[in-house]
N, C-alpha and C positions, 0 to 999 in steps of 0.2 A: 580383740586386739590393745596392745601393749599400749600409754595412753607415755609420753618422753614435754616431757615440757625445758623451751630454753625461752631464760628471761636477761636481757643484755640493757646495759646504759651505757653513754660513752666518760662519763666522766667518773669521778669521787666523790661529786658535792649532788649528783642524781642520783633517786632510792627505788629501787630495783623493787622494793615489798609489793608493790597492789600487783606486780605482773606473773609475781613469786605467787601469789593469794589467785589466783586471775587462772590459775597454772592449772595449782592444786583445788580448785571448785570446779573446772571442768576434768577432775578426772589423774591426770597425772599423780604419777605413783614415783616417778623419783622427775625432777625438776632439777638442773643445773642451771647456775647459769656466772657474767662473768662483766668487769669492767673493759671494757676495750669501743676501742674505737667502727663502727662500723661500715664503714669505707667498703673495704678490703677483707678481703676471705682468710686471709695471713693474719698468724698470733694469735687464733681465737681455739685455740689448745681448749676451752669447754667445748663450743661444738667440732671440735675436728672429735673429741670423747664419744659426745653422744653420735654422732652420724660413725662410726665406726663399730657403738652400741645395738646400730638399729638393724630390726630385722626383718626377715619379709610380716608382711600386714601391721606393721608396727609404725607409729602415727608419731612425727617430729609435728607441737604445739607451743604457738608461740603465741603472743597477746595480741602483735601489732606488727606486721609484713617490717615494718623495719629496725624491728628488735632483729630481724632473721638480717636484714642488710638496708644499705642504700642506694645500693649496685643495681641493675637492674641484670646483666651476666653477669656478678654470683649468687644472683635468686634463684634463677635459676637451675646455670651451674644442679645448686644446691638440689632443686627439682628434679633436677635431673638424676644426680647421683643417686636420688631415692627411689626413685624412678627403678634405678638397679639390682636396685635391692628388695624394692616390692614394696616400699614402703612411703606415705604418705603425708605430705603435710595439711594441719589444721591452722587458717588462721583463726583468730578469736573476734579480735575486731576492722572490721566487718568477718563475719563465721561464714567460710568459705574452708573448701577440700579440693585438692589437688586425686583422692580422690578418680573426681567425676569431669566429665569433657569442657563443663562450663566452669570447674574450679578452676580448669590450666589460662581460661581466657583474664578472668579475675585475677590469680591471681599474676600474670603479664603487666593486666593491664595498673594492679597496687604495687609492682616491681617495679614501673616505668613514669608512675607518679612519689615513689621515696626516692626514687633519682634525680628527679626538677627537686622538687622538696628540697637536696640536696645543694642542690645549683645553688639557688634564694636563698635559704642561712649562707653560703657561701660568699654570693655578691649585697643583701644587707652587712655581715664582718666588712669585707673591703670597706663599701662605702661607711660605713662607722667609721674605721678609721681613716680612709682620709682626708674624713671628715674631722677626724680628731688633732693628724695632721700639722692638717691648713691650717687650726685656730693651737697649734705651738702643745698640742697637751699633750701628740702620742709619744707616751715613751718607748712602749715595747717588753718584753717582758723579761727579764733579770738573765743576765753574762751569768 
């Protein structure tokens, strides 16, 4: 069963080298990576390439589920697409696969946690911005 790895980071100041090393160590001969937000499935050309390439019996491998997506809906839609291709998803941390029924339950729960984590990040960001505005030091990004 061919294993195809996918690595993603959100910003250019992040490094996906650790993800790539983990994926190669897990037996992925092909690893595609990109720098793009995981909030939406849109504009993720490397992920689209991987999804088009996958065949029956293949396994899409990611280091952590939040690298695949931050939205529960997007993650579950990707799992559904993999099912339609008779391929599976493997997450390395924690080690879980959709090849079995229990793995689907765990993936669903992990997707919900990733979604919730994104909400917490946004809440903390908003609180920091509001605090900075209250002190008069928030300038916002340059136009």
